[in-house]
N, C-alpha and C positions, 0 to 999 in steps of 0.2 A: 518336166524334164530339165536337168541341169544344162546351163549354157556352156557350149564347148568352143574351142578355138576355131573350129570350122564355122560355127555360127557367126563369130566375130569377123572372120575373113570374108564370108559371104556378104554380110551387111556392109562391110567397108569396101568391098570390091577389090580385095587384094588376096594374095596367097597366104597360106598358113605360115609359110616361112617368114613373110613380111611381118605378120602379127607377132611371131616369136622374136624377131629382131627388135621390134618395138618394146616388147616386154622385157627383153634382156639388155636393151640399150646398146646393142652391138651392131656394127656395120654402118655404112653410110646410107642414110635414108632421106628422101625428100621431106622437108619440114612439114609441108601441107599434108602429105600422106601419113606421116607419123601422128600429126595432130588429129586427123580423121580417125585413125585406128584407136587412139586413146579416147576420143569422144564416143565411139561405138562401144568400147569396153565399159565406159561409164554408163551409157544408156542401157546396155543389156545387163549390167551388174555382173559381168564375167569375173570370176575368181579363179585364176589358174592354179593348178596343182603345185604343191611346194616344189616338186622335182623339176617343174618346167619353168620356174621363175629364177632366171639369172639375176633379176633385180635385187634379190636378197643378198647377193654377193658384191654388189656395187652401188653406184649412185645413178639416179634417174635424171638429175639436173632438172627436175620438175618440182614446183611448189604447188601444194593444194590450197584452195581458199574455200571455206565453208561460210555461207551467208544465209540468212532467212529467206530473202527474195531479192530479185534484181529490180523490183518495182518501187522500192522505197526511194524517196526523192534524193537522198544524199548518198546512196550506195554507189552510184556511178563514179562520184568523185573519189571515194575511198578505193574503189577498184582500180581506177586509173592511176592513183598514186602508188598502189601496190605493183601494178604492171610496169610502171616506169622503172622502178628499182629492180624488179625481178628480171626483166628483159635486158636491162643494162648489165646485169651480172651474168648474162648468158644462160639464164634458166627459162623454162616455159612455165605457164600457169594453167592449172586445172581448176575450174570454178564449179562448185557444187551448191545448189540451193536446197531448201527444205520445203518447197512449195507443195509437195505431195506427202508431207508428214512422215509416217513410219516407213513408207515405201522409199522415199528419198533417202532416209537415213540408212536403210538396208543397203541401198546401192553405194552410198558413201562408205559404209563399213566394209563392203566388198573391196573397194579400191584401197582402203587401209590395209586389209589383209594381203592384197596383192602387192603391197609396197610400191604403189604407183607414183608416189611422190616422196621427197626427202624431208619435207617439213610442212607445217600447216599454219596459215593465218586464218583466224576465226572472228567473224562477227556472230555472236552466239545466237543460233536459233533457240527460241525459248524452251527451257527444260532440258537442254543438252549439256549443261556445264559439267555435271558429274561424269558423263561419258567422255567429254573432251579431256577432263582431268585424268581419267584413266589412261587415255592415249599417251598423255605426257608421262605418266608414271611407268608406262611400258617402253619408254624410250623415244617416242616421236617428238621432235622439237616442235613446240607450239607457241604461238604468240597470239594473244587475244586482243582485239580492238574492242574496248569495253565502254558501253554507254549506260550500264545498268547498276553501277556502284558495287559490282561484285569484286571481291579480292581473291582471285584464284591463286593456286599454289604454283603458278608458272607465269612467265613474263606477260605483261599486258601494256597496252598503250591507251591512255585515257586523256580526257580534256577537263578543263576547270569549269564544270557545270555550276557549282555554287558561286564561284567568283563571277561567272557570267550573269547569274541572277542579280548579284550585288551591283554589277556594273549597270545593268538595266535600270535598277532602282535609283542609283546615284544620278544617272542621266536624267531620268524623269523628275527627280527632286530638283536638279539644277535648273529645270524649266519652270519651277514653281508648281509642279503637279503633285498634289499631296493626297488626292483621293483616288488611289489606284485600284484597279480590278486585275484579276489574274485568270487566264484561261490555261489550265494545266494540261499536261499530257497525261497518259495513264500512270497513276501513282504507284502501280506495282513495279514500275521501272525506276531504278535508282536515279537516272538522269532527271526525271521529273521531280522527284523528291528533293534533289539537290538544288535544282533551279528555283523551286518554290521556297526552300529554306533560305537561300541566299537573298532572294528578293524580299521575302517577308522580314528577315532579320534587319536588313538595311533600312527598310521603311519604318520599322518599329524604333530603331535607334534614332531616327530623325524626329520622332514624336508623332508619326503618322501611321499607326498600326493598321493593317488591312482587316476590314470587316470580313468575318466568315461568309457573309452573304454575297461578297464580291469575289469569291473564289469559285469558279465554275470548271468542272471537269470536262475534258474532251478526249479525243482519240488520235491526235496528230493529223487529222484530215481537214480539208477545206470545209466539208459539210459539218464536221464536228465543231469547228471554230465558228461557223455561221450560227449553228444552233445555240452554242454557249453564249455568244454575244446577244442573240435574241432574248435569251433568258435574262441576261444582265440588264438589258434595256427595259425589261418588264419588272425589274425589281424595284423596291421602294427606296433605294439608296443611290444617290447620284455619284458619278465618277468622272474624272477628267483625264484618265490615262488607263491603258491596258497593256499588260505584259503577257504575251502568248508564248507557250513553250516550244513552238516551232513555227516556221514561216508559212506552212500550209494553213494551219489554224488561224494565224494572224491575217492571212489573205481572206479567209472566211469572215473574220471579224470586220475587216474593211468593207466587205460586201454588205454585211448587216448594217453597219453604220451608215453607208451610203443610202441604203433603202429607207433608213429612218431619218434621212435628210440632215444628218449630223456631219459637220465638217471635220476632216482630219488634215492637219493636227489642231486646228483652231479650237474645236470643241473637245475633242478627245485625241490625245497622242497615243500612238500604237508602236510597240516594239515587239519584234519576233525573236526567233532563235534559230541558228544554223547558217544563214546566208546562202541558201540554195540559189541557183542562177535566176529563178523567176522573181526573187525578192527585189531586184533592181527594176522590175517592169510592172509592178503593181501600180495602182492609182490611189494615192500617190506612192512613189517608191518607198519601200519598207525599210525603216530602221531595224537593225537586228544585231544580235550577238553572233559574231562569226565563229562557227565551230570549224577548226582547220581540218576538214574532212580529208582532202587530198594529202595533207601533211601527216595525218594519222596513218593512212595507208602506207605512205613512204616510210614513216618511222617503224611501223611493224615489220615491213619487208627488210629494212636495213638491219634490225635486230636479228632477224632470222638469217640473213645472208652473212652477217659477221660471225655467226655461230657455225654455219655450214662451211664457209670458205676460209674463215680466219681462225676457227677454233675457239672463239671467245665464249666465255660462259654466259648462259642465259640466266640473268638474275631474276629472282622471284619478287620483283617489285615493279610498280607501274612506272612507265615512262610518260611524263606529263607534257602535253602539247597545249599551250594556253589559248584561251578564247580572246576575242577582240571585239569591242563595240564598234559598229558601223552606223553612222548617223545619216539618214536620208530624209526625204520629205515628210514621212509620217510622224516625225517628231522634230521637225526643224525648229531650232531655238528662236527664230525670228517670227514664227507664225503663232499668234496667240490671240484669242478673242477676249474681250473684257469680261464676258460672263460665260465661262466654260461650264458645260453640263454634260450629262450623259444618260439621263433616265427621265 
């Protein structure tokens, strides 16, 4: 049976008139009540009939945000950056995840059809880029926060993944670490390929190319980093440094090194990527390439707000927010043993 406005009103504990006012953006409503109604609309996947949607004639002053999941370690920072800008501009934010696959996307598509928001910020759920591009072509203002090396035909915010990899290599080389291993993220993602290419290029330029045997794939998780480091420790090639493609896998690598009775950074220096909050609290604290996650959310929201409120054109080119190397105890320049090793 199709979801009706009565279903929405019953679930939200309000009248049908209140639901209609939320849909049309008319009349004074308590902010908490309006937010509850919109949440129920999203949960039920309610799509009002065209004749009932006053939103089509005006503005909702709501921004949509589509993300793969809220459990990714850096999503919270991106979300907070987006919220800070959106709320400062007097807008609300509707967040959609894709944790239930096609069912999630059907609910999201229903909210698009209902014109529940004026513009969209996206961290692309895998396999949805063509659909998001079609929304842009149909007139929905969209800004993509991109970590997958995609070059969409609409505005995006990206960071310098390749330069971040180069900076990690330069730092390790400055410590005299010339036998580097790499724990990659999933190489189907552009961010992983860029980080590996930058690191590998800088090491090769210095005369210390990375052995293919010292490149281990992982999946951006603590467990994946631990397993990858265990495999490296059982290889027949020694190493004195490790570059992990995110902080969770770097933390897993630290655990494996500790279990192998190897000292960090004296025996093996470790550098991660992202600078999530836990990076400062590992043992030892993790050196990492800071990805400006909150800044990326802020930049994406500002691009969208400038278009919606200021009429500025959204340019089909990426807005770049640079990475930054953060040096902590896992690669401290003053800690070095006379005989580094790693296998």
